[in-house]
KOLVODO-166776 format. One record per residue (C-alpha): residue in three letters; z, y, x. Coordinates in steps of 0.001 Angstrom, whole numbers, padded with zeros to 6 digits, always signed. Each point is the difference from the previous one (the first is absolute). Layout:
BEGIN
ALAZYX ...
This chain:
BEGIN
UNK+114820+087276+116266 UNK+001591+003022+001633 UNK-003079+002078-000791 UNK+000145-001080-003627 UNK+003678+000914-000241 UNK-000772+003351+001598 UNK-002801+000641-002495 UNK+002254-000923-002905 UNK+002704+002319+001261 UNK-002478+002810+000582 UNK-001343-000349-003533 UNK+003470-000134-001542 UNK+000281+003519-001547 UNK-003514+000350-001391 UNK-000396-003693-000788 UNK+003253-000135-001945 UNK-000942+003060-002049 UNK-003459-001429-000728 UNK+001478-003370-000979 UNK+002454+001600-002429 UNK-002725+002174-001539 UNK-002259-003037-000291 UNK+002726-001915-001834 UNK+000570+002951-002339 UNK-003726+000252-000728 UNK-000117-003664-000960 UNK+003135+000067-002130 UNK-001155+003225-001655 UNK-003351-001456-001061 UNK+001741-003182-001093 UNK+002703+001599-002142 UNK-001044+003557-000824 UNK-000953+000468-003684 UNK-003704+000607-000319 UNK-000970-001837+003173 UNK-000076-003464-001582 UNK-003772-000192+000379 UNK+000460-000232+003776 UNK+002048-003144-000531 UNK-002291-001353-002710 UNK-002922+000122+002447 UNK+001668-003006+001594 UNK-000638-001892-003241 UNK-003309+001544-001006 UNK-001952-000354+003269 UNK+000477-003769+000510 UNK-000817-000458-003677 UNK-003376+001723+000194 UNK-000834-001407+003452 UNK+000287-003599-001138 UNK-003145-001739-001323 UNK+000030-001037-003644 UNK+001707-003284-000891 UNK-001917-001385-003012 UNK+001947-001556-002874 UNK-002356-002510-001571 UNK+002536-001320-002507 UNK+000450+003284-001892 UNK-002261+001736-002538 UNK+000502+003498-001400 UNK-001411+000730-003469 UNK-000365+003747-000544 UNK+000234+001668-003413 UNK-002536+002582+001120 UNK-002555+002205-001745 UNK-002601-002741+000053 UNK+002315-002385-001820 UNK+000887+002618-002617 UNK-003676+000701-000561 UNK-001245-003598-000013 UNK+002830-001259-002210 UNK+000264+003109-002225 UNK+003671+000534+000840 UNK+002286+002897+000893 UNK+002712-000319+002603 UNK+002807+001013-002396 UNK-001004-002484-002734 UNK-001485-003012+001723 UNK-000534-002958-002334 UNK+002599-002609+000958 UNK-002224-002634-001508 UNK-002272+000505+003024 UNK+002980-000707+002270 UNK+000683-003152-001997 UNK-003565-001256+000482 UNK+000144+000827+003708 UNK+003275-001896+000402 UNK-001530-003007-001697 UNK-002935+000124+002438 UNK+002387+000268+002944 UNK+002079-002919-001307 UNK-003069-002186-000209 UNK-000960+001025+003568 UNK+003513-001035+001144 UNK+000922+003467+001165 UNK+003593-000402+001311 UNK+001314+003495-000850 UNK-001043+003059-001985 UNK+001663+003392+000571 UNK-000556+002895-002397 UNK+000613+003261+001804 UNK+000126+001625-003413 UNK+002734+001140-002320 UNK-000292-001191-003596 UNK+002072+002744-001586 UNK-000778-000483-003679 UNK-001472-002459-002427 UNK-003697+000094-000845 UNK-001190-002355-002712 UNK+002240-002873-000993 UNK-002797-002528+000350 UNK-000956+001143+003497 UNK+003654-000024+001050 UNK+000417-003526-001300 UNK-003133-001190+001839 UNK+001185+001661+003207 UNK+003511-001450-000331 UNK-001411-003471-000587 UNK-002340+000288+002986 UNK+002931+001039+002205 UNK+001991-002969-001221 UNK-002886-002442+000478 UNK-000731+001169+003537 UNK+003649-000147+001049 UNK-000097+002283+003016 UNK-000705+003547-001098 UNK+001954+003047+001182 UNK-000082+003267-001913 UNK+000731+003514+001193 UNK+003087+001927-001087 UNK+000822+003668+000376 UNK+002866+002397+000578 UNK+000712+002745-002508 UNK+002705+002437-001141 UNK+003299-001503-001112 UNK+000116-000043-003796 UNK+003741+000406-000361 UNK+001288+003266-001502 UNK+002023+002032+002491 UNK-001133-001974+003062 UNK-002688+000895+002509 UNK-001791-002611+002057 UNK-002700-002642-000093 UNK-000318-003365-001613 UNK-002438-002888+000252 UNK-002541-000251-002807 UNK-001241-003528-000426 UNK-003450-000954-001389 UNK-000221+000226-003805 UNK-002294-002093-002187 UNK+001324+000934-003424 UNK+002361+002417-001648 UNK+002801-002553-000214 UNK-000883-001591+003335 UNK-000054-003414-001669 UNK-003352-000872+001559 UNK+001163+000693+003516 UNK-000422-003420+001568 UNK+000646+000330+003747 UNK+002878+000892+002249 UNK-002367+000449+002916 UNK-000253+003746+000489 UNK+000563+002488+002771 UNK-000046+003729+000608 UNK-003333+001217+001372 UNK+001045+002859+002244 UNK-000814+001230+003519 UNK+002604+001220+002485 UNK-001211+003215+001608 UNK+003247+000421+001927 UNK+000315+003348+001765 UNK-003747+000247+000573 UNK-002946+000151-002361 UNK-001632-003158+001342 UNK+000824-003457-001327 UNK+001637-001923+002812 UNK+002948-001943-001451 UNK+000587-002650-002615 UNK+001586+001076-003237 UNK+003196-002024+000069 UNK+001024-000404-003621 UNK+003289-001674-000917 UNK+001190-003356-001254 UNK-000098+001274-003590 UNK-003131+002113+000427 UNK-002263-001703+002559 UNK-003159+001563+001339 UNK-003291-001372-001286 UNK-000985-001584+003369 UNK+003469-001598+000293 UNK-000229-001457-003512 UNK-003452-001390+000808 UNK+001183-001492+003321 UNK+003041-001551-001754 UNK-002260-001603-002584 UNK-001984-001535+002872 UNK+003266-001255+001517 UNK-000388+002032+003215 UNK+002813-000920+002456 UNK+001098+003617+000417 UNK+000963+000196-003682 UNK+002626-002721+000477 UNK+002019+002224+002327 UNK+001807+002719-002006 UNK+000990+001868+003172 UNK-003652+000606+000886 UNK-000768+001788-003260 UNK+001709+003243+001057 UNK-001174-000176+003608 UNK-002325+002888+000833 UNK-003530-001374+000222 UNK-003076+001871+001175 UNK-003478-000780-001306 UNK-002250-001999+002239 UNK-003460+001210-001005 UNK-002826-002485+000294 UNK-002855+002489+000022 UNK-001368+003253-001343 UNK-002799-001489-002094 UNK-001860-003281-000547 UNK+003016-001993+001129 UNK+000410-001378-003518 UNK-002438-000927-002761 UNK-000279+002776-002591 UNK-002071+000162-003164 UNK-000133+001766-003327 UNK+001942-001653-002795 UNK-003092-000582-002124 UNK-001637-002094+002761 UNK+002802-002578+000054 UNK-001481-002033-002848 UNK-003425+000010+001674 UNK+001174-002022+002978 UNK-000883-003644+000467 UNK+002522-002558-001265 UNK+002703-000689+002565 UNK-000429+003398+001693 UNK+003707+000840-000461 UNK+001306-003399+001084 UNK+003024+000400+002313 UNK-000373+003790-000064 UNK+002751+002382-001075 UNK-001415+002623-002355 UNK+001337+003549-000251 UNK-001098+002088-002968 UNK+000443+003754-000213 UNK-001302+003384+001021 UNK-001144+003073-001846 UNK-003401+001571-000562 UNK-001035+002921+002170 UNK+000066+002434-002936 UNK+003627+000683-000905 UNK+001522+001839-002925 UNK+001830+003263+000490 UNK+003331-000455+001843 UNK-000672-003707+000474 UNK+000920-001268+003466 UNK-002641-001523+002223 UNK+000177-003666+000924 UNK-000850+000500+003700 UNK+002439+000765+002779 UNK-000326+001236+003597 UNK+000407-002589+002754 UNK-000167+000020+003811 UNK-003756-000546-000331 UNK-000494+003103-002145 UNK+002011+002013+002526 UNK-002820-000550+002480 UNK-002919+000508-002358 UNK+000007-003276-001902 UNK+000126-000432-003762 UNK+003216-000085-001983 UNK+001205-003316-001394 UNK+000187-000922-003691 UNK+003365-000990-001398 UNK-001181-003545-000653 UNK-000947-000310+003697 UNK+003486+001070+001076 UNK+001586-002534-002382 UNK-002234-002749+001403 UNK+000862+001007+003582 UNK+003740-000095-000718 UNK-000345-003362-001710 UNK-001858-001507+002963 UNK+002631+001390+002394 UNK+002698-001834-001950 UNK-001905-003261-000372 UNK-001133-000094+003621 UNK+003250+001412+001383 UNK-001893+002432+002240 UNK+001382+003349-001157 UNK+001085+002466+002702 UNK+003487+001034+001008 UNK+001126+003031+001930 UNK+002362+000135+002959 UNK+003532+001031-000757 UNK+000948+003649+000428 UNK+002203-000951+002930 UNK-002870-001761+001756 UNK-002383+002909-000479 UNK+002548+002550+001206 UNK+000646-002079+003132 UNK-003752-000273+000632 UNK-000400+003778-000317 UNK+002896+000662+002355 UNK-001117-002514+002636 UNK-003641+001135-000092 UNK+001012+003658+000148 UNK+002310-000496+002969 UNK-002407-002143+002011 UNK-003109+002100-000643 UNK+001779+003338+000250 UNK+001580-000801+003334 UNK-002622-002320+001473 UNK-003158+002067-000478 UNK+001530+002893+001923 UNK+000152-002144+003137 UNK-003792-000190+000267 UNK-002907+002344+000486 UNK-001890+000930-003185 UNK-002893-002428+000507 UNK+002283-002867+000903 UNK+002314+000787-002907 UNK-003044+000249-002285 UNK-000977-003525+000970 UNK+003563-001169-000556 UNK+000166+001802-003358 UNK-003263-001619-001081 UNK+001409-003385+001019 UNK+003238+000603-001898 UNK-001898+001095-003120 UNK-002282-003036+000228 UNK+002970-002345+000487 UNK+001921+001453-002952 UNK-003083-000195-002207 UNK-000721-003585+001043 UNK+003599-001038-000685 UNK-000098+001689-003405 UNK-003229-001756-000973 UNK+001258-003406+001101 UNK+003199+000464-002005 UNK-001950+001286-002985 UNK-002667-002705-000074 UNK+001998-002987+001262 UNK+003616+000833-000687 UNK-000541+001890-003310 UNK+002246+002771+001322 UNK-000652+003697+000510 UNK+001987+002803+001570 UNK-000483+003692+000811 UNK-002218-000636+003042 UNK-002286+002962-000777 UNK+002855+002369+000844 UNK+000542-001761+003332 UNK-003680-000209+000961 UNK-001349+003093-001724 UNK+002813+002496+000557 UNK+002604-001001+002561 UNK-002291-001286+002764 UNK-002484+002939-000208 UNK+002886+002493-000204 UNK+001602-001464+003116 UNK-003323+000077+001870 UNK-000707+003626-000937 UNK+003493+000972+001039 UNK-000551-001739+003335 UNK-003305+001841+000534 UNK+001596+003376-000704 UNK+002936-000832+002248 UNK-002317-001101+002795 UNK-002050+003196-000312 UNK+003179+002049+000237 UNK+001081-001923+003068 UNK-003418+000568+001547 UNK+000306+003712-000655 UNK+003550+000218+001219 UNK-000773+000710+003667 UNK-002538+002616-001053 UNK+002491+001595-002377 UNK+002563+000306+002734 UNK-002304+000946+002892 UNK-003369+000896-001514 UNK+000349+003735+000666 UNK+001189+000274+003564 UNK+000931+003563+000893 UNK+000076+000906+003667 UNK+000923+003139+001884 UNK-002212-000696+003030 UNK-002803+002529+000510 UNK-003416-001034-001228 UNK-002221-001502+002667 UNK-003689+000504+000526 UNK-001992-003154-000666 UNK-003049-001681+001360 UNK-003111+001411-001671 UNK-002017-002610-001840 UNK-003746-000055+000137 UNK-002248-002092-002162 UNK+000850-001825-003195 UNK+000466-003616+000995 UNK+003079-001769+001216 UNK-000981-001323+003460 UNK+002519-001807+002179 UNK+000845+002137+003031 UNK+000418-002869+002439 UNK-000055+002233+003097 UNK+002889+002143-001158 UNK+003395-001472+000965 UNK+003361+001643+000566 UNK+002812-001722+001778 UNK+003473+001020-001224 UNK+000773+002072+003104 UNK-003410+001702-000148 UNK+000477+001042-003620 UNK+003219+001744+000876 UNK-001048+001208+003447 UNK-003294+001298+001251 UNK-002030-000183-003193 UNK-001038+003256-001603 UNK+001653+000946-003312 UNK-003320-000493-001838 UNK+000017-003643+001065 UNK+003486-000686-001351 UNK+000344-001546-003446 UNK+003007+000926-002151 UNK+003120-002178+000322 UNK+000243-002904-002457 UNK+003508-001146-000998 UNK+001076-003224+001733 UNK-003484-000588+001413 UNK-001594+000508+003407 UNK-003671+000984-000162 UNK-001911-001960+002649 UNK-003696+000660-000454 UNK-002321+001811-002282 UNK-002294-002678-001356 UNK-002084+002002-002421 UNK-000681+003436-001405 UNK-002100+001475-002752 UNK-000433+002910-002365 UNK+003490-000408-001428 UNK+002086-000686+003085 UNK+000890-002474+002699 UNK+001110-003626+000091 UNK+002490-001068+002688 UNK+001329-003317+001164 UNK+003805+000181-000069 UNK+002990-002195+000811 UNK+003302+000190-001849 UNK+003516-000329+001402 UNK-000018-003799-000158 UNK-003409-000365+001653 UNK-002217-000597-003021 UNK-003414+001656-000076 UNK-001302+002157-002811 UNK-002811+002461-000658 UNK+000823+003636-000735 UNK-002465+002352-001626 UNK+000672+003729+000417 UNK-001824+002509-002205 UNK-000038+003662+001091 UNK-000149+002953-002363 UNK-001735+002368+002470 UNK-003130-002182+000139 UNK-001097+001194-003426 UNK-000981+003461-001211 UNK+002035-000557-003200 UNK+002972-002104-000974 UNK-002016-002080-002519 UNK-001072-002911+002242 UNK+003414-000095+001675 UNK+001841-000226-003325 UNK-002569-002458-001353 UNK+000648-002344+002923 UNK+003740+000236-000532 UNK-000310-000676-003726 UNK-002100-003079+000787 UNK+002699-001387+002275 UNK+002644+000923-002568 UNK-001797-001955-002749 UNK-000813-002979+002208 UNK+003271-000578+001855 UNK+001969-001453-002983 UNK-002587-002761-000504 UNK-001071-000526+003612 UNK+002363-002955+000407 UNK-000743-001524-003404 UNK-003303-001610+001006 UNK-001120-001802+003132 UNK-003255+001947+000016 UNK+001618+003363+000813 UNK+001228+001311+003327 UNK+003757+000378-000377 UNK+001242+003610+000122 UNK+003457-000171+001558 UNK+001061+003643+000155 UNK-001269+003468-000880 UNK+001174+003267+001535 UNK-001018+003635-000367 UNK+000720+003032+002189 UNK-000807+003198-001888 UNK+000889+002205+002934 UNK-002266-001789+002463 UNK-002714-000399-002617 UNK-000568-003716-000046 UNK+001036-003232-001663 UNK-000107-003557+001270 UNK+000305-003528-001257 UNK+000925-003190+001813 UNK-001877-003186-000865 UNK-000290-003521+001305 UNK-002199-000366+003066 UNK-003312-001788-000378 UNK-001084-002951+002116 UNK-001317+000591+003507 UNK-003715-000746+000342 UNK+000670-002768+002515 UNK+003642-001068-000324 UNK+000947+000499-003631 UNK+003625+000994-000365 UNK+000719-000525+003731 UNK-000310+003712+000660 UNK-000368+001463+003509 UNK+000260+003821-000290 UNK-002243+000535+003010 UNK-002953-001896-001443 UNK+000685+000037-003759 UNK-003019+000507-002218 UNK+000486-000394-003737 UNK-002203-002594-001667 UNK-001840+001407-003015 UNK-002888-001300-002033 UNK-002179+002718+001550 UNK+000808-001107+003551 UNK-000518-003637-000984 UNK-003470+000752-001379 UNK-000848+002095+003059 UNK+001085-002789+002355 UNK-001388-003015-001855 UNK-002809+001350-002136 UNK-000342-001363-003506 UNK+002737-002425-000995 UNK-000582-003520-001381 UNK-000204+000047-003781 UNK+003060-002246-000390 UNK+002159+002252+002170 UNK-001360+003128-001654 UNK+000732-001369-003498 UNK+003531-001050+001014 UNK+000751+003501+001321 UNK-001408+001697-003078 UNK+001896-002296-002376 UNK+003270+001145+001567 UNK-001112+003626-000230 UNK-001013-000449-003655 UNK+003476-001313-000827 UNK+001632+002980+001690 UNK-002364+002465-001649 UNK+000591-001575-003409 UNK+003757+000394+000487 UNK-000458+003642+001088 UNK-001977+000718-003167 UNK+002660-001690-002111 UNK+002412+002615+001358 UNK-002394+002668-001389 UNK-001039+001015+003545 UNK-003343+000160+001832 UNK-000639-000093+003754 UNK-003028+002356+000281 UNK-000688-000781+003679 UNK-000831-003686+000316 UNK-002044-000684+003158 UNK+000103-002504+002887 UNK+001978+002317+002306 UNK+002739+000268-002654 UNK+000423-003781-000189 UNK+002194-001410+002763 UNK+001269-003494+000730 UNK+003690-000882+000142 UNK+000822-003574+001019 UNK-003672-000751-000630 UNK+000020+001239-003615 UNK-002086+003034-001078 UNK+001906+002952-001441 UNK-000872+003393-001387 UNK+001171+002796+002307 UNK-000382+003804+000191 UNK+001175+000656-003514 UNK+000060+003790+000147 UNK-002581+000369-002786 UNK+001789-002291-002463 UNK+000396+001750-003336 UNK+000505-000657-003704 UNK-002797-001426-002147 UNK-001282+002490-002561 UNK-002320-000684-002970 UNK-003539+000785+001084 UNK+001295+001089+003412 UNK+000811+003449-001368 UNK+002124+002173+002241 UNK-000445-002222+003071 UNK-001282+001690+003163 UNK-003487-001130+000986 UNK+000906-001401+003388 UNK-000622-003118+002036 UNK-002247-001346+002766 UNK-003726+000457-000277 UNK-001793-003246-000638 UNK+003090-001599-001575 UNK+000658+002654-002637 UNK-001246-000987-003468 UNK-002838+002187-001366 UNK+002103+001053-002991 UNK+002872+000937+002287 UNK+003525-001426+000248 UNK+002535-000068-002802 UNK-000425-003385-001651 UNK+000354-003637+001166 UNK-003782-000536-000123 UNK-000385+002530+002842 UNK+002302-002080+002226 UNK-002025-003091-000928 UNK-003153+001799+001185 UNK+001649+000801+003352 UNK+001176-003594+000394 UNK-003524-001171-000795 UNK-001293+002107+002901 UNK+002693-001570+002210 UNK-001247-003475-000971 UNK-003544+001110+000792 UNK+000958+001306+003442 UNK+002006-003131+000832 UNK-002500-002543-001319 UNK-003187+001717+001243 UNK+001334+001651+003170 UNK-001891+003170-000989 UNK+000996+003613-000549 UNK+001036+000777-003561 UNK-002864+002500-000372 UNK-002510-002802+000560 UNK+000884-001603-003353 UNK-001815-001896-001508 UNK-001894-000971+003175 UNK+000466-003624+001086 UNK+000276-001084+003642 UNK-003150-001642+001328 UNK+002088-002750+001592 UNK+000832-001515-003391 UNK-003630-000750-000851 UNK-000853-002560+002688 UNK+001366-002379-001079 UNK+001270+001338-003379 UNK+003787+000347-000229 UNK+000700-001561-003415 UNK+003640+001109-000169 UNK-000895+003564+000902 UNK-002782+000011-002583 UNK+002538-000992-002653 UNK+002311+002779+001144 UNK-002750+002595-000425 UNK+000196+000241-003840 UNK+003750+000561+000272 UNK-000468+002783+002530 UNK-002780+001536-002108 UNK+002160+000037-003119 UNK+003014+001397+001862 UNK-002154+002771+001521 UNK-001827+000790-003234 UNK-000606+003754-000313 UNK+000511-000118-003786 UNK+003751-000615-000627 UNK-000824-001706-003312 UNK-001943-002719+001854 UNK+002580-000349+002773 UNK+002991-002343+000040 UNK+002537+001780-002231 UNK+002973-001153+002083 UNK+001045-001657+003224 UNK+001001-003045-002054 UNK-003582-000428-001254 UNK-001354+000284+003551 UNK+002569-002499+001217 UNK-000979-002494-002726 UNK-003600-000149+001267 UNK+001138-000248+003605 UNK+002171-002976-000939 UNK-003015-001672-001600 UNK-001998+000558+003150 UNK+002852-001305+002126 UNK-000097-003213-002005 UNK-003773-000017+000352 UNK-000725+000650-003656 UNK-003162+002045-000228 UNK+000289+003063-002241 UNK-003726+000680-000092 
């Protein structure tokens, strides 16, 4: 508990700022004009994700091109006598309700009007469409309702069942809400639902409540057919089915509005919905009582504030990978809650802003803040300037880092009788105990800090090279790697970096690897770092299961390194050490930025592990790791690839035989035939681990 309180207090300045910014981001997307689509995603996504909900008791009759052609009609002057005959057929089939999503704006022929009026009267439950038009009062500007007209004097008008056929586009272009209408001028779906005695129509207070469309599907959720086919159906086809009649042909006259409207489905590539389909959807919402409602503004604001504060402050308490897992969990939880409310509770709220903006923003802020914290020691002490005279250094011969187990300096010897060439430079707050390795780029020392903890210190000397290029390249590698070294368990942690321009060297302090025999119980007198190279040398080829487990961990680390746009360039068994039993990439002096085609990257690495095309791209690191797998699994030198050990033939080692195709593909000379990434290599290793043959 005390540690938690300390972490909370330590994160107070940055966490508070992140939380406030996260809240502002959410409120800005929620309320800023022009950003409504962010909020509307919360409505659109659950709509399109849900499977279609068929409505078997509804039929849509379309006045389409086929009907015009087959029945020799035009949309503007459709023979109302045909409507009369259709209504008679529907009455005989005991169709409970007929809704005309059409506006009868003028009389046609008196006889056809009379037939239509009589058919409406005989059926009993027919609803006609009305329209809104300019107010016809001199001196006044506005709109008025225009009711259906059957004759010039309106004396043939025989029904009071009408409603305004209109869609509410709200502040967006997509149709998402019910058109409300009023008591005097009801909407067409409301008039139809009232005629069917839907319970919602008995509550006047509900009429003006904001209702959001509950779509039942993008297509094929309802029976549709051309108008002319209605009379070709078997008797009784329309029994107990509500029939909606409307639509326009595809070919429109100049300046005539289309009868289709954009919906959440069309936003994601689906087809737009016809007006008659929207009327039918609204009607079913009212009859079934399953329309959607939206959280109150107060509730949404509180949700944005709470989510912003918790994510903004909480993610900063964790490392990037841990906070990424938490962020993914938060996003999944918010999405799950939203879907449950949407599908079961018929409620939606602005969850897309919480899950799609606030949580990712808080995580990214936490990653940047963590990277800055990781760099902070280097920013303050990276360039260490000293006034001590430069010392001569131990000449290095050969190109491999070999542990110098015979060389040991006791503290009094280092400061007493030893020659100046044997003395390493002083390291702040650390006592150098023993040189445990050296190579072409410098020396590695076992050190102990002021509180008795052991660490490894690598010192790189400028005077070992004829030019400054390799020296600066090594420093740049450490500089690029240090910020991410503690972000993944597969990297040796770089704890501190220092540079002495006057003495001509730089150094970096890293966690000490396991001892070959005692792990982290380090005895300076006998310490020997455990690497994959020493393990192979001591044990020979490793069991396939152990080899695969090691390489899976290395693949994860390498994949993360590549995600940071970096490549290692020097992957080999001696550069893989064990810390607390886990393999980690070490010696990161050649780490550099990935470049397309490897252009501009120095052709450097270790012979036998260097990809034929050279370093520069992730596939080159995969090649090197493939050679590491070969050396570990076969116990052979990397140059012997693709030779197999004779010991695996009698009897045949089945597991090793299944590993061979993976090694062959990883070590493929042609990069196009090689694993393109560490993730792809890891996927096949996982299959092998679960004993799924990939052959």
